[in-house]
C-alpha positions in Angstrom: 0.0 0.0 0.0 1.3 3.5 -0.9 1.9 5.8 2.0 2.8 9.4 2.1 6.1 10.1 3.8 6.4 13.7 5.0 8.5 16.1 7.0 8.2 19.8 8.0 10.2 22.7 9.3 9.4 26.2 10.4 11.6 29.2 11.4 11.1 32.9 12.3 13.8 33.8 9.8 16.5 36.4 10.6 14.5 39.6 10.6 11.0 39.0 12.2 10.9 39.0 16.0 8.5 36.0 16.1 7.2 33.3 13.9 3.6 34.0 12.9 3.4 30.9 10.6 1.6 27.8 11.8 1.5 24.3 10.3 0.1 20.8 10.6 1.5 17.7 9.0 0.2 14.3 10.0 -2.0 11.3 9.6 -5.4 11.2 11.2 -7.0 7.8 11.9 -10.4 6.6 12.9 -11.0 3.9 15.5 -11.4 1.4 12.6 -7.9 2.2 11.3 -9.0 4.1 8.2 -7.0 7.3 7.9 -6.2 10.4 5.9 -3.2 12.6 5.6 -3.6 16.3 6.3 -1.0 19.0 5.6 -1.6 22.7 6.1 0.4 26.0 6.2 -1.0 29.2 7.5 0.9 32.6 7.3 -0.6 35.1 9.8 -1.1 38.8 9.1 -2.2 41.7 11.3 0.3 42.8 13.8 2.7 41.3 16.4 0.2 39.1 18.2 -2.7 39.1 15.7 -1.0 37.1 12.9 0.3 34.5 15.3 -3.2 34.1 16.8 -5.0 33.9 13.4 -2.7 31.3 11.9 -3.0 29.1 15.0 -6.8 29.4 15.0 -6.9 28.3 11.4 -4.7 25.2 12.0 -6.4 24.2 15.2 -9.9 24.7 13.8 -9.1 22.7 10.6 -7.7 19.8 12.6 -10.7 19.7 14.9 -13.1 20.0 12.0 -11.6 17.1 10.1 -11.4 14.8 13.2 -15.0 15.6 14.1 -16.2 14.7 10.6 -14.2 11.4 10.5 -17.4 9.5 9.7 -17.5 11.2 6.3 -13.9 10.4 5.3 -15.0 7.5 3.0 -17.8 9.2 1.2 -18.5 7.3 -2.0 -19.0 10.6 -3.9 -15.5 11.8 -2.7 -14.7 14.0 -5.7 -17.8 16.1 -5.0 -18.2 15.4 -1.3 -14.7 16.4 -0.1 -14.7 19.9 -1.8 -18.1 20.6 -0.1 -16.6 19.5 3.2 -13.6 21.7 2.7 -15.8 24.6 1.9 -17.6 24.1 5.3 -14.2 23.9 7.0 -13.2 27.2 5.4 -16.4 28.8 6.8 -15.7 27.4 10.3 -12.1 28.7 10.3 -13.1 32.2 9.2 -15.9 32.3 11.8 -13.5 31.4 14.6 -11.0 34.1 13.5 -13.7 36.8 13.2 -15.1 35.8 16.7 -11.6 36.1 18.2 -11.1 39.5 16.6 -14.4 40.7 17.9 -13.6 39.6 21.5 -10.2 41.3 21.7 -9.4 44.7 20.1 -5.7 43.7 19.7 -6.8 41.2 17.0 -9.1 43.6 15.2 -7.2 43.4 11.8 -5.8 39.9 12.1 -6.0 37.4 9.3 -4.1 34.5 7.7 -3.4 32.7 4.5 -4.3 29.0 4.5 -3.1 26.3 2.1 -4.2 22.8 3.2 -4.5 19.4 1.5 -6.2 16.2 2.4 -4.8 13.0 0.9 -7.2 10.0 0.8 -6.6 6.9 -1.3 -4.3 8.5 -3.8 -6.4 11.7 -4.3 -5.3 15.1 -3.0 -7.9 17.7 -2.1 -6.6 21.3 -1.8 -8.2 24.2 0.0 -6.3 27.5 -0.6 -6.7 31.1 0.4 -3.9 33.7 0.2 -0.3 33.5 -1.1 1.1 30.5 0.6 1.7 27.7 -2.0 1.2 24.1 -3.0 3.7 22.6 -5.5 3.5 19.2 -7.1 6.5 17.5 -8.7 6.1 14.5 -11.0 9.7 13.6 -10.9 10.7 15.8 -13.9 8.9 19.1 -13.5 7.5 21.3 -10.7 4.0 22.8 -10.9 2.5 25.5 -8.7 -1.0 24.1 -8.0 -2.3 27.0 -5.9 -2.8 30.5 -7.3 -1.4 33.5 -5.5 -4.3 35.6 -4.1 -2.2 38.8 -4.2 -2.4 42.2 -5.9 0.7 41.6 -8.0 -0.5 38.1 -9.0 -3.8 39.6 -10.2 -1.8 42.1 -12.4 0.2 39.2 -13.9 -3.0 37.3 -14.7 -4.5 40.3 -16.3 -1.4 40.9 -18.4 -0.5 44.3 -16.9 2.9 43.2 -15.6 5.2 40.2 -16.1 6.0 37.5 -13.5 9.4 39.0 -13.2 8.0 42.5 -12.5 5.7 41.0 -9.9 8.6 39.9 -7.8 9.5 43.5 -7.0 6.1 45.1 -7.3 5.3 47.5 -4.3 2.0 45.7 -3.7 3.4 42.1 -4.0 2.5 41.4 -0.4 -1.0 42.9 -0.5 -3.5 40.0 -0.4 -6.8 39.9 -2.3 -8.1 36.9 -0.3 -7.4 35.8 3.3 -9.1 34.3 6.3 -10.3 36.9 8.7 -12.3 38.8 6.2 -16.0 39.5 6.9 -17.0 39.6 3.2 -17.2 36.8 0.7 -14.1 34.6 0.4 -13.6 32.8 -2.8 -11.3 29.9 -1.9 -9.5 27.8 -4.4 -10.4 24.1 -4.3 -8.7 21.6 -6.5 -8.5 17.8 -6.8 -5.2 16.2 -7.8 -4.5 12.5 -8.5 -1.2 11.4 -7.1 1.2 8.8 -8.6 4.1 6.9 -7.1 6.4 9.6 -8.5 4.5 12.5 -6.8 6.4 14.8 -4.5 4.7 17.7 -2.7 5.8 21.0 -1.2 3.6 23.3 0.8 5.3 26.6 2.0 4.8 30.2 3.1 6.2 33.1 1.0 9.2 33.2 3.2 10.6 30.3 1.2 9.6 31.0 -2.4 10.5 34.7 -2.3 14.1 33.7 -1.8 14.3 30.3 -3.4 13.3 30.0 -7.1 11.3 27.2 -8.8 14.4 25.6 -10.4 16.0 25.2 -6.9 12.7 23.9 -5.5 12.5 21.3 -8.3 16.1 20.2 -7.7 15.4 19.8 -3.9 12.3 17.7 -4.6 13.9 15.5 -7.3 16.9 14.8 -4.9 14.7 14.3 -1.9 15.4 11.1 0.1 14.0 12.0 3.5 11.3 14.7 3.5 12.2 16.0 6.9 15.8 16.6 5.8 14.7 18.4 2.6 12.3 20.7 4.6 15.1 21.6 7.0 17.5 22.2 4.1 15.1 24.5 2.3 14.5 26.6 5.4 18.3 26.9 5.9 18.7 28.0 2.3 16.1 30.8 2.7 17.8 31.9 5.9 21.2 31.9 4.2 19.7 34.4 1.7 18.6 36.8 4.4 15.6 35.1 6.1 13.5 38.3 5.6 10.3 36.6 6.6 9.0 33.6 8.5 9.7 30.4 6.7 7.5 27.3 6.8 7.9 24.1 4.6 6.2 20.8 4.4 7.5 18.2 2.0 6.1 14.8 1.1 6.7 11.9 -1.3 4.2 9.3 -2.3 6.0 6.0 -1.6 5.6 2.9 0.4 7.7 2.3 3.5 7.1 4.3 6.6 5.4 7.5 7.9 6.2 10.2 10.3 4.4 12.9 12.2 5.1 16.6 12.9 3.1 19.2 14.6 
């Protein structure tokens, strides 16, 4: 049976006084032994304490939500059922963040990105809001599966600026979608079929702003132990200045053993 090996690493970087990123990487199992893998990265925004609080709420709420809906993990209509379930999870996360912001004025403007995936029986279901990323490597090429919900990315998609110009655009860090917003959130939900050659990377912008796609591809192709690769990518971003919090989850779809990190 194929299992997903995974590893994770997170660091505050060399500039920020604290780490406002949160993550989860692990396997959840029911009492009957049936399980799912869940990986998620949340990059908090909104001040010294607010960003940290928002990202933790998103991760904690998503984990609780999935575990409390364990009876639905084996839905026969999974391709349609899981996206609906993830949409409900999105609403629950956003509600919890808004409630916390209402209760404490320090958190009034807090929010967070969220990029999460559920793997079940070889299918990967993604829920994505913001500019953290999910990459998939097929052993030869690397593909960005998630879309950046940022001002500069919108300009690229509309043809107003190039991808190269977006890297230095003054509004590159301005998000067009995030959790913690009281209006309508249009999350990105995708389904991806994995193969034995599949390798995954979830990360916050503290990584990909300093490490380019060719370097990410090389790291994934050469990956032997996901935990070591995650640590190496964080170290590489720090070597290049570590200007932001850095969070990395790596995984490969092979059969041998599994790990856990939270």
